[in-house]
Phi, psi and omega in degrees: 000315178302321180295324177293318180292330179297331179302325181264013177078021180241131177223124181253134178291159182302324181298324179293316179300319179297318179290325175297321177296317180295325178299317179298313178300319179298318178298315179298316180298315183295313182292319179294318180296320179297321178296315181294317180297319179296314178304313180295316179296320179294319179299317179295316180300319179293323178293332178273007177064028175285135181306142184296326182294326177291319178298315183297317185276352179242288186295311183292315180298319178290328178296321179288341176268353183301320178301313178297320180297310182297317179295318180290321179295313178297321177299315181296315181295328179280001179080025177237068184296329178299324177294321180295308181290321178299324177301315181288312181297315180295320179298319179295319179293317175305312185299307189277343179250300185288311184295311177295320182297311180294319179297322178292328176293326180289316178198139178310136186257123177277133181253129178292140179306324180293330177292317180291322186275333186240304189294313181295310177300322180293319178297321179293317178300316178298320179297315178299320180298315179293318178302314180298317182296319182284319183288335182294307184221005179073013181242148167243086185282174177295327175295314177302312181297323178295321177296314179301313181294324177296318178296324177300316180297321175298315179301314180297320180297313180297319181295311180296320179297322181275358185267357183298130180085001181275068186295328180295320180290327179303309185292326181292321187270335185217093176284166181292130179244106182266072179246149173289166181296321180295315179297319181299312179294326178296317179296320180296313180297315178298317178298317180297318178300313180295322178297314183294308182295313180300318180296318183296311181290327178299308184292318181296318180291319179296322178295318179296320178298316181299315181292321181295321185264356182074020179268141182290153179297327180298316180293320176300317180295320183287338185247281187297310184292315180296318179297318181296316182282348180263359181304317181300319178296321179296311180298316181296317183291321178295312178300317180296321178297319178296329181270000179076024182242047188284335185302311182292321181299317178297317178302319180292321179297314182289324175299323176299319179298319179293316179300317185303311184284306190283313182277311187289306178289326177297311180293314181293323179292328175294325179283318184215101177304148186235138172259111187262124183237321189273347180277118188268170175300324181296316179301312181295323179296317177300317179299313180292318181294327180297325179290320179296316181297316179296322179295317178299317181292326186267344187289323188290302183243015184052037181214140170257110183283170181298319182293328177290322175297322178298316179299314179298317180296316181295317179298321178296313179297322177297318178295317178296322178297317179300325180288318190271326186308318180301341183259000181273000000 
């Protein structure tokens, strides 16, 4: 592999390759752990006769956001806040540009009216809120985090209140889990261990790669880390598009964007305030603009066509190129 890279003038030391391998292992642990923890939590909630729509919009939704939360929290605690914030900003850009774009290339994506009227505007509002907080003083203080978390609680209240009778969404988000109580608690414990261990090795290895190559932690967060934690949404959306079930998948992707900013940065910031330096105005602008572009594409016919998916994908690749080229 090194010989192939040398053709392009790039040579990576063995230590970097080892850390890249550890990053992959960390991603697998985090994603697998999130799945196990979610399965166990859903099984317990079903045994307690909690409505499935509540399970889907709380436990399952939070479970899919667990990788980003653990990675961002560990990054903040390790003193690498740019990695934490870059993970969230990058994940949102991945979601609204690459994931929607690729899924639309596979098949035109139908957008539910509730997504256009509620989820996209709320995701855009969350993006603007984060942009304002970071651009004002470069800090994500506990007060800022408390505001984000408070807005998240409002979002959850509105979402749960409007979800009554949404049986199709219930089945999509929370299938029946026939586990014993002991097995359910075991899955939760195992999932948490994998999340914690996977997040720790993931963040530490990503930081070492950044230091070895002279790449900023923010860029690592916006690219490798964000891409790794966004893999489940990418796979789910592409498969859903092929099956003609794109509406719910899009809703989940946009819901993930809201969770990423309000819950993940809100929760992580409450635990550990962050001084953000490497996330630029351009990064935040791309995140906010991607939501505006997605809203424009979906507003007219409640559909993201293939050509619109192409535009989103090309713009995403252009942004990634802009991030990486200075280090090549």
